[in-house]
Backbone as numpy.savetxt, mean C-alpha at the origin, in Angstrom:
# Nx Ny Nz CAx CAy CAz Cx Cy Cz
-29.37 -7.39 7.32 -28.28 -7.69 8.04 -28.71 -7.93 9.33
-29.51 -7.07 9.99 -29.79 -7.49 11.41 -28.86 -6.86 12.52
-27.84 -5.94 11.97 -27.07 -5.38 12.94 -26.92 -3.96 12.64
-26.57 -3.06 13.55 -26.38 -1.81 13.46 -25.09 -1.42 12.66
-25.11 -0.77 11.68 -23.99 -0.51 10.92 -23.65 0.85 10.78
-22.62 1.52 11.03 -22.19 2.93 11.24 -21.10 3.11 10.09
-21.13 4.17 9.30 -20.12 4.33 8.28 -19.07 5.18 9.11
-17.78 4.56 9.41 -16.76 5.35 10.04 -15.72 5.78 9.29
-15.28 5.29 8.08 -14.40 5.60 7.15 -14.87 5.72 5.66
-14.53 6.59 4.98 -14.75 6.91 3.59 -13.55 7.41 2.91
-13.37 6.84 1.51 -12.14 7.21 0.94 -12.75 7.37 -0.57
-12.15 8.56 -1.28 -12.52 8.72 -2.84 -11.20 8.42 -3.37
-11.37 7.52 -4.40 -10.09 7.39 -5.33 -10.76 7.75 -6.68
-9.91 8.34 -7.44 -10.24 8.51 -8.91 -9.16 8.22 -9.93
-9.60 7.86 -10.91 -8.68 7.46 -12.08 -9.31 6.85 -13.17
-8.75 6.60 -14.37 -9.54 6.05 -15.50 -10.17 4.69 -15.23
-9.52 3.95 -14.42 -10.14 2.68 -14.01 -10.08 2.66 -12.49
-11.16 2.25 -12.00 -11.15 1.97 -10.44 -11.68 0.53 -10.39
-11.04 -0.31 -9.50 -11.43 -1.77 -9.38 -11.05 -1.95 -7.75
-11.95 -3.03 -7.40 -11.88 -3.39 -6.03 -11.63 -4.83 -5.85
-11.39 -5.06 -4.50 -11.48 -6.72 -4.24 -11.97 -6.57 -2.58
-12.76 -7.69 -2.46 -13.34 -7.83 -0.96 -12.75 -9.23 -0.61
-12.08 -9.43 0.63 -11.41 -10.53 0.91 -12.38 -11.29 2.10
-12.30 -12.56 1.95 -13.07 -13.20 2.85 -14.68 -12.99 3.00
-15.09 -12.84 1.65 -16.57 -12.42 1.35 -17.48 -13.35 1.71
-18.43 -13.32 2.71 -19.55 -14.35 3.00 -20.46 -14.36 1.90
-20.50 -13.06 1.25 -21.52 -12.72 0.20 -20.69 -11.99 -0.81
-20.96 -11.87 -2.15 -20.18 -10.95 -3.08 -20.25 -9.50 -2.55
-18.87 -8.91 -2.66 -18.72 -7.66 -2.48 -18.77 -7.11 -0.94
-18.84 -8.06 0.00 -18.87 -7.72 1.31 -17.84 -8.70 2.14
-16.70 -8.01 2.45 -15.68 -8.92 2.91 -15.21 -8.31 4.30
-14.22 -9.18 5.02 -13.60 -8.61 6.30 -12.74 -7.65 5.94
-11.98 -7.61 4.75 -11.07 -6.60 4.23 -11.33 -6.29 2.71
-11.11 -5.18 2.37 -11.45 -4.93 0.98 -10.49 -3.59 0.48
-10.20 -3.52 -0.76 -9.35 -2.63 -1.21 -9.98 -1.90 -2.61
-9.69 -0.63 -2.90 -10.05 -0.10 -4.25 -8.68 0.55 -4.65
-8.52 0.43 -6.05 -7.30 0.74 -6.73 -7.67 1.56 -7.81
-7.08 2.96 -8.11 -7.45 3.62 -9.26 -6.22 3.85 -9.85
-6.37 3.74 -11.35 -5.19 3.72 -12.09 -5.67 4.78 -13.28
-4.67 5.59 -13.61 -5.05 6.60 -14.70 -4.20 6.33 -15.75
-4.68 6.26 -16.93 -4.27 5.89 -18.07 -4.97 6.44 -19.64
-4.19 6.84 -20.30 -4.73 7.29 -21.54 -5.71 6.46 -22.34
-5.59 5.03 -22.00 -6.29 4.08 -22.80 -6.72 2.95 -21.69
-8.14 2.63 -21.82 -8.74 1.79 -21.03 -9.06 0.40 -21.63
-8.57 -0.68 -21.10 -8.80 -2.17 -21.63 -9.24 -3.04 -20.57
-9.73 -4.16 -20.95 -10.14 -5.10 -20.09 -8.80 -5.51 -19.24
-7.64 -5.52 -19.86 -6.42 -5.99 -19.32 -6.21 -5.05 -18.08
-6.29 -3.73 -18.37 -6.04 -2.62 -17.32 -7.15 -2.73 -16.20
-8.21 -3.20 -16.42 -9.17 -3.40 -15.31 -8.63 -4.73 -14.55
-8.68 -5.89 -15.22 -7.87 -6.94 -14.68 -6.51 -6.73 -13.53
-5.56 -5.93 -14.13 -4.64 -5.41 -13.46 -4.91 -4.70 -12.18
-5.82 -3.82 -12.42 -6.44 -2.81 -11.23 -6.86 -3.99 -10.09
-7.51 -5.06 -10.74 -8.12 -5.68 -9.51 -7.16 -6.62 -8.91
-6.08 -7.07 -9.68 -4.84 -7.86 -9.08 -4.32 -6.98 -8.06
-3.99 -5.75 -8.31 -3.21 -4.61 -7.46 -4.30 -4.46 -6.20
-5.65 -4.51 -6.31 -6.24 -4.15 -5.12 -6.23 -5.53 -4.37
-6.03 -6.78 -4.89 -5.71 -7.97 -4.11 -4.40 -7.73 -3.39
-3.41 -7.64 -4.04 -2.18 -7.06 -3.37 -2.36 -6.13 -2.25
-3.11 -5.08 -2.45 -3.36 -4.37 -1.31 -3.85 -4.91 -0.18
-4.73 -5.74 -0.32 -5.40 -6.50 0.82 -4.39 -7.28 1.71
-3.54 -7.82 0.71 -2.56 -8.96 1.20 -1.40 -8.01 2.03
-0.79 -7.14 1.31 0.27 -6.35 1.66 -0.11 -5.18 2.74
-1.26 -4.51 2.75 -1.73 -3.53 3.43 -0.69 -2.41 3.32
-0.29 -1.70 2.09 0.60 -0.54 2.11 -0.32 0.67 2.75
0.61 1.60 3.24 0.14 2.86 4.02 0.08 3.92 2.93
0.80 3.83 2.13 1.36 5.04 1.18 1.16 4.73 -0.26
0.62 5.73 -1.08 0.68 5.45 -2.61 2.14 5.36 -3.12
2.87 6.45 -2.82 4.35 6.60 -3.17 5.21 6.65 -2.04
6.58 6.68 -2.21 7.58 7.00 -1.34 7.49 8.27 -0.66
7.40 9.32 -1.67 7.42 10.78 -1.21 6.30 11.24 -0.29
5.05 10.32 -0.23 4.18 10.88 0.45 4.26 10.20 2.02
5.30 9.55 2.28 5.60 9.22 3.75 5.70 10.46 4.53
4.97 10.74 5.53 5.16 11.78 6.32 6.56 11.76 7.16
7.21 12.91 7.24 8.44 13.18 7.71 8.65 12.74 9.29
7.48 12.92 10.10 7.49 12.53 11.51 7.56 11.12 11.66
7.01 10.20 10.72 7.00 8.96 10.71 8.44 8.37 10.23
9.07 9.12 9.44 10.30 8.74 9.07 11.41 8.90 10.19
11.26 10.19 10.74 11.87 10.49 12.00 11.61 9.53 13.15
10.52 9.03 13.42 10.26 7.89 14.44 10.95 6.61 14.09
10.88 6.26 12.77 11.43 5.06 12.34 13.02 5.17 12.24
13.60 6.19 12.09 14.98 6.51 12.13 15.39 6.37 13.63
14.68 6.97 14.51 15.04 6.76 16.00 14.90 5.29 16.47
13.93 4.40 15.97 13.81 3.06 16.32 15.17 2.38 15.86
15.36 2.56 14.60 16.54 1.94 13.84 17.83 2.39 14.78
17.83 3.61 14.94 19.18 4.15 15.62 19.57 3.38 17.01
18.28 3.29 17.64 18.47 2.54 19.17 18.72 1.22 18.88
18.37 0.50 17.69 18.61 -1.08 17.59 20.15 -1.19 17.41
20.77 -0.18 16.88 22.22 -0.28 16.49 23.28 0.58 17.19
22.79 1.42 18.02 23.59 2.30 18.66 24.54 1.75 19.50
24.20 0.51 20.19 25.34 -0.18 20.97 25.99 -1.33 20.14
25.96 -1.22 18.92 26.63 -2.17 18.21 28.09 -2.12 18.18
28.75 -0.83 18.35 30.14 -0.62 18.18 30.76 -0.34 16.87
29.69 -0.21 15.92 30.02 0.18 14.65 30.34 1.77 14.60
31.43 2.01 13.69 31.67 3.45 13.40 30.24 4.21 12.94
30.17 5.49 13.27 29.25 6.39 12.87 28.96 6.40 11.48
29.95 6.41 10.64 29.56 6.59 9.19 28.78 5.12 8.74
29.24 4.08 9.41 28.69 2.77 8.97 27.39 2.75 9.57
27.18 3.19 10.71 25.86 3.26 11.43 24.84 4.16 10.58
25.19 5.21 10.07 24.49 6.09 9.04 23.99 5.33 7.97
24.88 4.43 7.37 24.64 3.87 6.14 23.50 2.79 6.48
23.68 2.07 7.60 22.66 0.98 8.07 21.35 1.61 8.16
21.26 2.65 8.92 20.07 3.48 9.14 19.49 3.89 7.87
20.17 4.49 6.92 19.78 4.74 5.69 19.16 3.53 4.80
19.89 2.54 4.78 19.55 1.39 4.01 17.99 0.96 4.78
17.91 0.72 6.05 16.83 0.16 6.68 15.57 1.30 6.48
15.95 2.49 6.59 14.87 3.56 6.38 14.22 3.28 4.90
15.14 3.10 3.90 14.73 2.92 2.66 13.60 1.62 2.37
14.27 0.56 3.15 13.56 -0.49 2.85 12.07 -0.22 3.70
12.13 0.22 4.72 10.86 0.71 5.50 9.91 1.62 4.45
10.31 2.58 3.91 9.64 3.24 2.81 9.18 2.47 1.68
9.90 1.61 1.10 9.65 0.75 0.07 8.51 -0.20 0.60
8.56 -0.96 1.72 7.54 -1.85 2.19 6.30 -1.22 2.53
6.32 0.12 2.78 4.89 0.71 3.18 4.30 1.67 1.89
4.97 1.92 0.96 4.59 2.55 -0.36 4.16 1.30 -1.38
2.79 1.61 -1.79 2.42 0.75 -2.83 3.06 0.78 -4.27
3.39 1.91 -4.76 4.11 1.97 -5.93 5.61 1.12 -5.86
5.99 1.27 -4.76 7.39 0.43 -4.56 7.40 -1.02 -4.16
6.28 -1.47 -3.80 6.19 -2.95 -3.70 6.17 -3.73 -4.85
6.68 -5.06 -4.45 6.54 -5.89 -5.65 5.29 -6.79 -5.33
4.77 -7.16 -6.43 3.43 -7.83 -6.40 3.33 -9.16 -5.78
2.59 -9.38 -4.91 2.20 -10.78 -4.06 1.23 -11.53 -4.91
0.61 -10.97 -5.97 -0.17 -11.55 -6.69 0.28 -11.99 -7.98
1.02 -11.35 -8.93 1.51 -11.71 -9.97 2.89 -12.18 -10.01
2.98 -13.48 -10.19 4.30 -14.17 -10.14 5.33 -13.64 -11.03
4.90 -13.28 -12.36 5.82 -12.90 -13.47 6.43 -11.43 -12.93
5.86 -10.79 -12.33 6.14 -9.60 -11.90 6.53 -9.36 -10.46
7.00 -10.56 -9.75 7.35 -10.51 -8.42 8.76 -10.03 -8.16
9.42 -9.39 -9.16 10.78 -8.98 -8.91 10.79 -7.55 -9.05
9.76 -6.70 -9.76 10.02 -5.41 -10.05 8.84 -4.69 -9.24
8.96 -3.37 -8.87 7.85 -2.61 -8.33 6.50 -2.62 -9.13
5.44 -2.54 -8.58 4.01 -2.60 -9.12 4.02 -1.51 -10.12
4.56 -0.31 -9.85 4.28 0.66 -10.71 5.18 0.71 -12.07
6.32 -0.01 -11.97 7.18 -0.41 -13.03 6.27 -1.44 -13.80
5.87 -2.42 -13.25 5.26 -3.42 -13.90 4.03 -3.09 -14.50
3.38 -2.23 -14.09 1.98 -1.35 -14.71 2.46 -0.80 -15.94
3.38 -0.03 -16.01 4.00 0.75 -17.06 4.53 -0.14 -18.04
5.05 -1.06 -17.70 5.68 -2.06 -18.54 4.50 -2.78 -19.51
3.69 -3.03 -18.89 2.38 -3.75 -19.62 1.43 -2.87 -20.19
1.38 -1.50 -19.52 0.24 -0.54 -20.19 0.66 0.59 -20.68
1.90 0.75 -20.74 2.36 2.00 -21.19 3.08 3.03 -20.27
3.86 3.94 -20.60 4.76 4.83 -19.67 3.76 5.72 -19.08
2.58 6.14 -19.73 1.72 7.17 -19.11 0.67 6.50 -18.31
0.67 5.28 -17.84 -0.27 4.56 -16.82 0.37 4.77 -15.64
-0.36 5.28 -14.73 -0.04 5.46 -13.28 -0.86 5.06 -12.16
-0.36 4.39 -11.21 -1.38 4.45 -10.02 -1.76 5.69 -9.47
-2.99 6.02 -9.34 -3.57 7.29 -8.97 -4.14 7.29 -7.39
-4.52 6.38 -7.04 -4.96 6.15 -5.60 -5.30 4.75 -5.22
-5.47 4.67 -3.91 -6.00 3.30 -3.33 -6.37 3.58 -1.89
-7.29 2.75 -1.74 -7.82 2.75 -0.25 -8.09 1.26 0.25
-7.70 1.22 1.47 -7.81 -0.28 2.20 -8.74 -0.06 3.51
-9.64 -0.99 3.63 -10.43 -0.96 4.62 -10.69 -2.62 5.28
-10.68 -2.54 6.53 -10.61 -3.78 7.43 -11.65 -3.57 8.48
-12.63 -4.69 8.46 -13.61 -4.48 9.48 -13.01 -4.55 10.83
-13.52 -3.61 11.66 -13.11 -3.63 13.05 -11.89 -2.52 13.18
-11.32 -1.89 12.00 -10.38 -0.83 12.29 -11.06 0.56 12.26
-10.49 1.57 13.29 -11.09 2.84 13.46 -10.31 3.70 12.25
-10.81 4.70 12.03 -10.25 5.61 10.93 -8.59 5.95 11.47
-8.49 5.91 12.70 -7.05 6.37 13.02 -5.99 5.26 12.43
-6.69 3.90 12.01 -5.66 2.88 11.56 -4.75 3.42 10.23
-5.35 4.49 9.66 -4.66 5.01 8.46 -3.38 5.52 9.04
-3.26 5.95 10.39 -1.97 6.52 10.83 -1.27 5.54 11.61
-1.67 4.40 11.33 -0.72 3.33 12.13 -1.10 2.83 13.27
-2.09 3.55 13.83 -2.82 2.98 15.20 -3.88 2.06 14.79
-4.01 0.83 15.19 -5.18 -0.22 15.11 -6.02 -0.41 16.27
-7.10 0.36 16.10 -8.02 0.28 17.06 -9.14 -0.65 16.95
-9.59 -1.37 17.84 -10.83 -2.26 17.58 -12.05 -1.40 17.95
-13.13 -1.45 17.10 -14.21 -0.63 17.47 -15.42 -1.68 17.18
């Protein structure tokens, strides 16, 4: 390659199927951003491997931060709640309406940042239901997303915490 390369991030994903996708690859398997997706299932098929690769493509496009909604840290939710509250506090709306708006926006935030809750950006036929639901619909109720990793050239390890640092 001719350049100094330092490994700065490492992720381990485990499942019955692990598939990856590298975006903007100048050569095979070496791109500017990449994702690995792990799926646990009692049966493994070529269709399941293809589904894992499509989900990996989705991860590169959507860049979710968490596997499922219950993994979003409480401190992040509290910060987001404060931001939303500050946006609407001077709106003149009654407190109970303000609380409903905050709750709805917080639920949207969690859904947008959780892979299992996102709708697919890759599969047009499943563009209206969450990825986890589409996966179970196509491959059985025991099929689950078990992990994912997303990497982007130039991002430091703190990027997983929402801070995008150039290195």
